[in-house]
C-alpha positions as CSV (number, residue, x, y, z in Angstrom):
1,M,-104.1,-171.9,-50.5
2,P,-101.2,-169.5,-50.9
3,Y,-98.2,-170.7,-52.9
4,A,-94.7,-171.0,-51.5
5,A,-91.2,-170.0,-52.7
6,H,-90.1,-173.6,-53.3
7,Q,-92.9,-174.3,-55.9
8,K,-92.3,-174.3,-59.6
9,I,-93.4,-171.1,-61.3
10,A,-94.6,-172.9,-64.4
11,E,-97.1,-175.0,-62.4
12,I,-98.4,-171.8,-60.6
13,I,-98.9,-170.0,-64.0
14,A,-100.7,-173.1,-65.4
15,D,-103.3,-172.7,-62.7
16,D,-104.3,-169.2,-63.7
17,Y,-103.7,-167.7,-67.2
18,Q,-103.8,-164.1,-65.8
19,L,-100.4,-164.8,-64.2
20,V,-98.9,-164.7,-67.7
21,L,-99.7,-160.9,-67.6
22,L,-98.3,-160.6,-64.1
23,M,-95.0,-162.0,-65.3
24,E,-95.0,-159.7,-68.4
25,H,-95.7,-156.6,-66.3
26,L,-92.8,-157.6,-64.0
27,D,-90.5,-157.9,-67.1
28,I,-90.0,-161.6,-66.5
29,P,-90.1,-163.5,-69.8
30,L,-91.5,-166.9,-70.5
31,V,-90.3,-169.7,-70.8
32,V,-89.5,-170.4,-67.1
33,K,-88.5,-174.1,-67.5
34,E,-88.2,-175.9,-64.1
35,K,-87.4,-172.8,-62.1
36,T,-89.1,-172.2,-58.7
37,V,-90.4,-169.0,-57.4
38,E,-87.2,-168.6,-55.5
39,D,-85.1,-169.2,-58.6
40,I,-87.0,-166.6,-60.6
41,C,-86.8,-164.0,-57.8
42,R,-83.1,-164.6,-57.5
43,E,-82.6,-164.2,-61.2
44,Y,-84.6,-161.0,-61.5
45,Q,-83.7,-159.5,-58.1
46,I,-87.2,-159.6,-56.6
47,Q,-88.0,-160.7,-53.1
48,P,-90.1,-163.9,-53.1
49,A,-92.5,-162.1,-50.7
50,L,-93.4,-159.5,-53.3
51,L,-94.0,-162.0,-56.1
52,L,-96.0,-164.3,-53.9
53,T,-98.1,-161.4,-52.7
54,L,-98.8,-160.3,-56.3
55,I,-99.7,-163.9,-57.2
56,S,-102.2,-163.9,-54.3
57,V,-103.8,-160.7,-55.5
58,Y,-104.2,-162.1,-59.0
59,R,-105.8,-165.2,-57.5
60,N,-108.2,-163.0,-55.4
61,E,-106.7,-164.2,-52.2
62,P,-106.6,-161.6,-49.3
63,I,-103.4,-159.9,-48.3
64,E,-103.2,-161.0,-44.7
65,Q,-99.9,-159.3,-44.0
66,L,-97.9,-156.6,-45.9
67,P,-94.6,-158.0,-47.1
68,D,-91.5,-156.4,-45.6
69,L,-90.1,-154.9,-48.9
70,N,-87.0,-152.9,-49.5
71,E,-86.5,-149.9,-51.7
72,A,-85.6,-152.0,-54.7
73,D,-88.8,-154.0,-54.4
74,L,-90.9,-150.8,-54.3
75,H,-89.2,-149.6,-57.5
76,I,-90.1,-153.0,-59.0
77,L,-93.7,-152.5,-58.0
78,L,-93.8,-149.0,-59.5
79,N,-92.4,-150.4,-62.7
80,F,-95.0,-153.1,-62.7
81,L,-97.8,-150.5,-62.4
82,A,-96.3,-148.4,-65.2
83,N,-96.0,-151.4,-67.5
84,S,-99.7,-152.1,-66.7
85,H,-100.6,-148.6,-67.9
86,R,-98.8,-149.1,-71.2
87,Y,-100.5,-152.4,-71.7
88,Y,-104.0,-151.0,-71.2
89,L,-103.4,-148.0,-73.5
90,Q,-101.5,-149.8,-76.2
91,E,-103.2,-153.2,-76.3
92,R,-106.5,-153.5,-74.4
93,I,-108.2,-150.2,-75.5
94,P,-107.1,-150.5,-79.2
95,A,-108.6,-154.0,-79.2
96,I,-111.9,-152.8,-77.8
97,R,-111.9,-149.9,-80.2
98,G,-111.3,-152.3,-83.1
99,L,-114.4,-154.3,-82.2
100,I,-116.5,-151.2,-81.9
101,A,-115.3,-150.1,-85.3
102,Q,-116.6,-153.5,-86.6
103,I,-120.0,-152.8,-85.1
104,A,-120.1,-149.3,-86.5
105,R,-119.5,-150.5,-90.1
106,S,-122.8,-152.3,-90.2
107,N,-124.6,-150.5,-87.4
108,P,-123.7,-146.8,-87.5
109,E,-126.0,-145.6,-84.8
110,A,-125.0,-148.2,-82.2
111,G,-121.3,-147.8,-83.3
112,Q,-121.5,-144.0,-82.8
113,L,-122.9,-144.4,-79.3
114,L,-120.2,-147.0,-78.3
115,T,-117.5,-144.8,-79.9
116,N,-118.6,-141.8,-77.8
117,F,-118.5,-143.9,-74.7
118,I,-115.0,-145.3,-75.3
119,N,-113.6,-141.9,-76.3
120,T,-114.9,-140.5,-73.0
121,Y,-113.4,-143.4,-71.2
122,V,-110.0,-143.1,-72.9
123,T,-109.8,-139.5,-71.8
124,E,-110.6,-140.4,-68.2
125,I,-108.2,-143.3,-67.9
126,S,-105.4,-141.4,-69.7
127,E,-105.7,-138.6,-67.2
128,H,-105.7,-141.1,-64.3
129,F,-102.6,-142.8,-65.6
130,D,-100.9,-139.4,-66.4
131,Y,-101.5,-138.3,-62.8
132,E,-99.9,-141.5,-61.4
133,N,-97.0,-141.6,-63.9
134,N,-96.1,-137.9,-63.6
135,K,-97.1,-137.0,-60.0
136,V,-97.5,-140.0,-57.7
137,F,-94.8,-142.3,-58.9
138,P,-92.1,-139.6,-59.1
139,Y,-93.1,-138.6,-55.5
140,I,-92.7,-142.2,-54.3
141,R,-89.3,-142.6,-56.1
142,S,-88.0,-139.3,-54.5
143,L,-89.3,-140.5,-51.2
144,L,-87.4,-143.7,-51.5
145,E,-84.3,-141.7,-52.4
146,G,-84.6,-139.6,-49.2
147,Q,-85.9,-136.5,-51.0
148,A,-89.4,-136.3,-49.6
149,D,-91.8,-133.5,-50.8
150,Q,-93.4,-132.1,-47.6
151,H,-96.1,-130.5,-49.7
152,Y,-97.4,-133.9,-50.9
153,S,-98.4,-137.2,-49.4
154,V,-99.6,-140.6,-50.6
155,D,-102.6,-139.8,-48.4
156,R,-103.6,-137.2,-50.9
157,Y,-103.3,-139.8,-53.7
158,K,-105.4,-142.2,-51.7
159,H,-108.3,-139.7,-51.4
160,L,-108.0,-138.6,-55.1
161,H,-107.5,-142.1,-56.3
162,S,-110.6,-143.2,-58.1
163,D,-111.9,-146.4,-59.6
164,I,-111.3,-146.4,-63.4
165,D,-113.8,-149.0,-64.6
166,E,-117.2,-147.2,-64.2
167,S,-117.6,-146.4,-67.9
168,L,-116.8,-150.0,-68.7
169,A,-119.7,-151.0,-66.5
170,D,-122.0,-148.6,-68.4
171,I,-120.9,-150.1,-71.8
172,K,-121.6,-153.6,-70.5
173,K,-125.1,-152.6,-69.5
174,L,-125.8,-151.0,-72.9
175,L,-124.6,-154.2,-74.7
176,I,-126.5,-156.6,-72.4
177,K,-129.7,-154.7,-71.7
178,Y,-130.5,-152.0,-74.3
179,L,-128.4,-151.8,-77.4
180,D,-130.2,-153.8,-80.2
181,F,-128.3,-154.2,-83.5
182,N,-127.6,-156.7,-86.1
183,D,-124.8,-159.0,-84.9
184,S,-124.4,-161.8,-87.4
185,N,-120.7,-162.1,-86.7
186,N,-121.2,-162.3,-82.9
187,V,-119.0,-159.2,-82.3
188,R,-121.1,-158.3,-79.3
189,R,-120.0,-161.5,-77.5
190,E,-116.4,-160.8,-78.4
191,L,-116.6,-157.2,-77.3
192,L,-118.2,-158.2,-74.0
193,H,-115.5,-160.8,-73.4
194,Y,-112.8,-158.1,-73.9
195,I,-114.6,-155.7,-71.6
196,F,-115.2,-158.2,-68.8
197,D,-111.6,-159.3,-69.0
198,F,-110.3,-155.7,-69.1
199,Q,-112.5,-154.8,-66.1
200,Q,-111.2,-157.7,-64.1
201,D,-107.6,-156.8,-64.8
202,L,-108.3,-153.1,-63.9
203,N,-109.8,-154.3,-60.6
204,L,-106.6,-156.3,-59.8
205,H,-104.6,-153.2,-60.7
206,T,-106.6,-151.1,-58.3
207,L,-106.4,-153.7,-55.6
208,I,-102.6,-153.7,-55.9
209,E,-102.5,-149.9,-55.6
210,N,-105.0,-149.6,-52.7
211,H,-104.0,-152.6,-50.6
212,L,-100.3,-153.0,-51.4
213,L,-98.7,-149.9,-52.8
214,I,-100.4,-147.2,-50.7
215,P,-100.1,-149.0,-47.3
216,L,-96.5,-149.7,-48.0
217,I,-95.7,-146.1,-48.9
218,E,-97.7,-144.8,-45.8
219,R,-95.6,-147.1,-43.7
220,Y,-92.4,-145.7,-45.4
221,E,-93.6,-142.1,-44.9
222,K,-94.0,-142.7,-41.2
223,K,-90.5,-144.3,-41.1
224,V,-88.8,-141.3,-42.6
225,G,-91.1,-138.7,-41.2
226,A,-92.4,-137.4,-44.5
227,G,-95.8,-136.5,-45.9
228,G,-98.8,-134.7,-44.5
229,N,-102.5,-135.1,-43.9
230,Y,-104.5,-134.2,-47.1
231,V,-107.7,-136.0,-46.3
232,I,-110.5,-134.7,-48.6
233,Q,-113.9,-134.5,-46.9
234,V,-117.4,-134.0,-48.0
235,T,-119.1,-131.5,-45.7
236,A,-121.9,-132.8,-43.5
237,N,-124.2,-129.8,-44.4
238,D,-126.7,-131.2,-46.9
239,K,-124.2,-133.5,-48.5
240,N,-126.5,-134.4,-51.4
241,Q,-126.6,-130.8,-52.6
242,L,-123.8,-129.9,-55.0
243,S,-122.0,-126.6,-54.3
244,E,-121.9,-123.9,-57.0
245,R,-118.3,-124.7,-57.7
246,E,-119.2,-128.4,-58.1
247,L,-122.0,-127.5,-60.4
248,D,-119.6,-125.5,-62.5
249,V,-117.2,-128.4,-62.7
250,L,-119.9,-130.8,-63.5
251,R,-121.3,-128.7,-66.4
252,L,-117.9,-128.3,-67.9
253,L,-117.1,-132.0,-67.6
254,L,-120.4,-132.8,-69.4
255,E,-119.5,-130.5,-72.2
256,G,-116.6,-132.9,-72.9
257,L,-113.8,-131.0,-71.3
258,S,-110.9,-132.9,-69.7
259,N,-109.9,-132.4,-66.0
260,K,-107.0,-130.2,-67.2
261,E,-109.3,-128.1,-69.5
262,V,-111.8,-127.6,-66.7
263,A,-109.0,-126.6,-64.4
264,D,-107.7,-124.0,-67.0
265,R,-111.3,-122.7,-67.5
266,L,-111.9,-122.2,-63.8
267,C,-108.3,-121.1,-62.9
268,L,-107.9,-124.1,-60.6
269,S,-105.4,-126.9,-60.3
270,T,-106.1,-130.3,-61.9
271,H,-105.8,-131.9,-58.4
272,T,-108.6,-129.5,-57.2
273,I,-110.8,-130.6,-60.1
274,I,-110.2,-134.3,-59.3
275,S,-111.2,-133.5,-55.7
276,H,-114.4,-131.9,-56.9
277,R,-115.2,-134.9,-59.0
278,K,-114.7,-137.2,-56.0
279,N,-117.1,-135.0,-54.0
280,I,-119.7,-134.9,-56.8
281,S,-119.6,-138.7,-57.0
282,A,-119.8,-139.1,-53.2
283,K,-122.8,-136.8,-53.1
284,T,-124.7,-138.2,-56.0
285,G,-123.6,-141.8,-55.7
286,I,-122.8,-141.8,-59.5
287,K,-119.2,-142.2,-60.8
288,S,-119.3,-142.3,-64.6
289,L,-119.8,-139.3,-66.8
290,A,-122.6,-141.2,-68.6
291,G,-124.5,-141.6,-65.3
292,L,-123.8,-138.0,-64.3
293,T,-125.2,-136.8,-67.6
294,I,-128.5,-138.5,-66.8
295,Y,-128.4,-137.1,-63.2
296,A,-127.7,-133.5,-64.5
297,L,-130.5,-133.7,-67.1
298,T,-133.1,-135.0,-64.6
299,N,-132.1,-132.4,-62.1
300,G,-132.2,-129.5,-64.5
301,I,-128.4,-128.9,-64.2
302,I,-128.0,-129.0,-67.9
303,Q,-130.3,-129.0,-70.9
304,L,-130.2,-131.6,-73.6
305,E,-129.3,-129.0,-76.3
306,N,-126.3,-127.8,-74.4
307,R,-124.5,-131.2,-74.6
308,S,-121.6,-131.3,-77.1
309,E,-121.9,-133.6,-80.0
């Protein structure tokens, strides 16, 4: 059952520990004493509708109606997402890397495999966050200030926006199904706990972007007459067959190049490479680089000896 503005925020947080992170990402410190949602929102200049909607998302409750937010609230939402990015890169990922390093000390082979996975993932997630921080969020801020870029639209972001937890799913499978190593200190369990928790938090992050931020900005674009239609489509002609350009992109990605490095190599924009990656995933049904490596090997797109160490 959704919470209301008159309820005490401490009691709401006590029902779900993840709301501690929500408060942190909103720059609202604990301790909250006897304050209600309405009290907190008044103190930190947030509309209760925004805070209650975010609480609902964190509690896996559906967003039945978009809140009627003002420009200040949307700036708060952008700051919330940027704070989340820093938290993932500065706390979550280093913690996972630390546990992998523990495994590597006693199990070098398993540790190296896990290290390769996490390094690939950090590259992917860093590029994703850089795109949002340096392209999407500035566009939204300029839109809110009445300086719309007619050559960009949140619709483009929506279609380039990808899930960012596929590699985590692959690591989980390795740890649960395949990767056998000595684990006298139960580091595997602790690592799985961190990964499951991280993946859940990332899913909430994506839900907020997809079901709150993007619809609100689309509505704002219509209000001010900004933006354009940048829908990216996969052609109907033999959609399961990769084009020559997509094959070029896939081979370079599997060599370990970043999106920007692939773009430089092929003299294309980074946004175009992201679009090709989306199309490759749509055609193959595979999203992670680890999965695409297996796809490319089994389909003769690359040879095993061509993979970078």
